[in-house]
N, C-alpha and C positions, 0 to 999 in steps of 0.2 A: 292515774296520771291522765294529764290532760295536754295537747298540743295548743298551738298559738292561736287555734279558732274556738277552743273552751270545748270542743269534742273529746270524749274519751279515747284514749289510743286504743284501748281494748276492743273498742267496738270496730275501729280498723282495721285492728288485727284479725278479728274475726271474720271481717267482711272478706279479706285478702284471702284468707286461709279456706274461706268456700269457694272462693274463685278458683283458686290452685286446685283442690280437690274435687272440683265439679269438671274437670275439663271431657274431653270426649271420649277418653278412652275405655279400656275395658272395665267390668265390675267384677269384684269376686265372684266365684261361683262355688257352693256348698255343698257336695254330693255326701250323703248317708247311705250307709248299709249295714248291714250285721257285723257288730262288733269295731267297726271302725266310719270314721269323718275323714273325707281329705278336702281340701279348699284349692281351686284353680284360681291364682293370683296374677293379676295384671303385672305386666313390666313396669320399667322405670321408664317415666316421661323424659328425662334429661338423657335416656338412652335412645329416644325414637320407638321405644318398646310399649308404649301404652295402650296399643290396640291386641297387644300379643298376651295370650293367658298362659301361665305356667302351672302343671299339676303336678305333684309327686304321688309316686304309687309303687309300693314295694322297693322304695331305693331307686326307682327310675325317673329320670325327669322326660316328660313329655309337652308339648306346646300347642296351640290353637294359634296360626299367625296367618289370620285374613289377608293384611296386607304386604306380605310379603318382608317384613321388616328384618328376618332372621335370613341370613345370606345360608342356603340350601347345604353346604359344605358342612355343617354344623347337624345335621340330620338325618336320620335314617333312610326316611322317605321323604316325599314331596307332601306339603300340608294339601288337604284337598277340602273344599266346603260342602259337598255332596258327592256320595258312593255308597256304592251297594256294601252291606255289611258282608264280609267274607263267612262262608259257612262254617270255617273252622274256628270262627272266633269265640271267646269265652266271655260269658255274663261274668262280670265281678261282683255284682249285687248292690253297686252303688246307685243311687237313685237322685235327681235333681228334679221335682215335681215328676212330670210323664216323661221324661228324658231319662235315658240309661247307659251305662258306662261298659262298653265290652274290652277285652283285651285281645289284640290279634296274637294266633298262635306261634310266632316267633318272636312275640315280644316287641316287635320295632315298631308298633303303634297303639294307641286307643282308639277307639270308636264312640263319639257320642251319639247316641242312636235315638231320632227324633221321629214317630210315625215310621214312615216307610223309606227313609232317607238318614244318612248318617255323616259326620263329619269325622276327616280323617285327622287326629294327631299324632305326629310322628314323634318317636323316640329322639332324644337328645344324645349325638354318640359323640360330640366333643365340647368341652367346656367354653363358654364365651362370655363377653361383657365389654364394657366401656368404662372409661376414665369418669 
């Protein structure tokens, strides 16, 4: 199919798709470990959640929200970019490169450990969404 300029409409569609999908949001993160693989997926751009990463582990939903896009009332704890790993956290065995994924003793948070620091990904305690 060609438009009035003689260019292929397929090329235009490919270009538009590339622009839409290459936005400035988060990228999926694949975590692998003994007997399991989980993926942290970015949120929806039309909901303003493109910088948020959502991860489901053992039936529980956690998220990383560096821009505070998700209201605090939906989360068990405040997301944090840099915290110390609690002594009672448990290693899930999941890895992404040199990073490791740890679970809080009470299950209210995941910790992404990279070197000497960790990110706190809180548990989602109440469902939310947008239209």
